[in-house]
N, C-alpha and C positions, 0 to 999 in steps of 0.2 A: 503494499500499499504506500503511495507517494501523496503527501497532504501538504498544504500550504495554510499555515496559521499566521494571521496578521491581526493584531489586537492592539488598539489604542495607540496608534501611530497618527502621522499626519499625512498620511498618503493620500493624493488625489487620484491617482491611477495605478493601476497593477498590469504589467505586461506578462502573460502568462501562455501567449501564443506558441512559444517553442517548447512548451514543457507538456508534451503530449502523453506522458507517462501520469499525470496528476490523476487521482481518484477523489480528491477532496480538497475544497477551498473553503475556510472559515475565515470570515473578515467582520471585525467587531470595533466599533468606535473610531472609524477613519472619515475620510472626506470623500469617498469614492462617489462619482455622480454616474458612473457607468461602467459596466464589467461585460468583457467579452470572452465567452469560453466556447466560440464556435469551432476552435481548434483543439479541443480537450475532449476527445471522445470517451476518455475512460472515466471522466467525472461521475461519481454517483451520489455525491454529498456536497451540497453546496448551500452554505449558510452564511447570509450577509445580515448584520445587525447593526443598527445605530449609525447608519451611514445617511448621505443624502442622494440615495441612488434614484434616477428616473429611468433608467432602461437596463435590461440585462439580454444579451445575444446568447442564445442557447446552441448547443451543437447542430440543430437543424436550421439555422439562420432566423429563427424567427425572434423578433424584436417584441418584447413585451413592455409597451409603453403606459399600459393603463394598470397603476399600480393597485396590488391587493389590499384590503382593509388592513389596518394596524391589528399585528397579532396573528395574521394569516400564516399557517404553517406547512400549508400544502398546496403548491398551484401546480401541480405535476402534469395537468392536462395539457397536451400540445408540445411538450418538451421531448417526447421520444424515449424517456426513461424516467423511473421512479426517482423523485427528488424531494428531499426536506429543506424547504427554503422558507426562513424566518426572516420576514421583512418588516421593519417598521419605518415610518418616516420621521422620527426622531431625529435630534441632532447628535453629532458625535459627543461621546461623553465628556463633561466638564467644558463645554464650549457654549457660545451663544448662538442661535440661529442665525444663518446669514439675512440680512435685511435688505430689501429692495430699496434702490434710491427713491426717496421722496418724490413725487410729481412735480413738475415744474409749475411755479406760480403764474398764472395767466396775466397778472398785472406786470410783472416783471420781464415776460415774454414781450408785452408790449412796449415797455420801456426801452428794451435793447432793440426791438425791430426799429424804433423811432431813431436810434442812433444809427443804425445801419442806412436808413432812407435819408436821414438829414446830413450826416457826415460822409458816408461813402458812396451816397446816391444809388443805392441798390438795395435788392432784398437781401436778408440774411441767409447764411448757408446753415445746414443742421447741425454740423459739429461747433460752429462759432455760437450759435444761438445756445447750444446746451452749455457750452463752456462758460459764457457769460453769466447766463441765469442762475446756472449751479453756483457760481462764485458769488452772485449777489445773494442768493439765497442762504448759502452756509456762512455769510460774512468775509470771505477772503476778498472780496471785492466791494467797492461803494459806488454809488451814483457818481460821486467826483472823480474817482481814480478811473472808473471805466470810461467815462467821457474824455477824460484828459488822454488815455490811451488811444481812443479813435481819432481824436484830432492829430494826434502825433504819429499815427501809424504809418508806416511807409506807403499804405493804399492812399490814404489821404494826402501826404506830402506829395505823392505822384501825381495827385490832380493839378497841381500849381494853381491853387486859387488866389486870386488877387485878394487885396486887403479888404474891398468891398464885399467880394464873395465870401470871405472868411468871417466878416461881422456878421453877415446876414445869416450863414451857418450857425453861428454862435445864437443869435436871436431865436432861429427856428428850434435848434436842440435845447436851449437852456429856457427858453420862454414859450415855445409853441406859437410863435408869430414871427412874421417878416420885421426887420429893422424899421423904426421910424426915422424920418428925417433928422431930428434933433439927436436921436441916439447915434446915427450912422455918423453924423458930421463930428460928434464928441469923440467917438472912438478912433476915427480916422486923424483926428488932430493928436489924440495921445499918441498914437504909434508913429506919426509925421515926428514927434517929439523925442522918440526913441523908446517906447514902450514896445516891449517884444511881444509876440503872440501868445506865449506862454503866461505873461503877466496879465494881458487882457483877459485870456481865457480864465485865470483864476479868479479875476474879478467877478465874471459872469457866473462862475460855479459856487462862488459866496453870496451871490444875490438873493434877494427876496424870493423873485419868481423861479428860480431853480430850486430853492428849499421847498418851495409849496409844490413844485412839479415832482419832485421825489416824494414828498409826502403822497401826493395823490395816486403814484404808482406803487406805494409801499416799499420804496428804496431807501436804503440807509443813506444818508447824505454822505459822510466822510468828508475828507479833504484832499486838495489836489497840491502837492508840495511843489513848491517853484524856489529854486535858490538862484534868483536873479535880482539885480536892482537897477532901476532906471531912473535916472535924475529928472523926472518930469513931474514932481510933487506927488500928492497922494492920490492914487488912482481910486476913484470913487467906486463904491459897490452898486451894481445895477438894481434900480428900483422897479 
């Protein structure tokens, strides 16, 4: 008799395809999600307990994806041989069950989509949307830091926006509207006196309308860090 006994390890898979002499496999308290015994015709005793198994391939190639009820000890039908199979859907011993990621907040999705539309002038891609929304959701990103990244990403810089276009993009992104004549004139004047785009952006991201916009979308405001100085006096916060 040739047996394989695997108890309380951290195994996620077992390759027994070349062990054709195996007559028994016992696996307890691991992380096995699938087990293939289709190349092991001598197995007569298969016991898999306390794993996260979702499928087993038998020697006949039959895939059992519908799991038996917890505690079921005999699912011999259809396997071509008598089998003692004890399966439970419990987690490996001493561990927490794997948790699915939380669903993406639709308000955060709308916020990120607005960044793609107003800054990148395109719709979001799936991977980018998931990355930014997940970060906003778990606190690793904030509204200010995410907006700052978009404005100084290679994609936006590569659009070569004029100062007028840049300021209008700021208004649409941070306030949800086009720039008014007075606001446009003020910010163009500040930039003409030496204020960098990062300093201007920082002023918008600390303004009342952006604070309210973040609250509307359920976004943590955060801060956009700028380590620059321009001798143009005190830049006002946007009202």
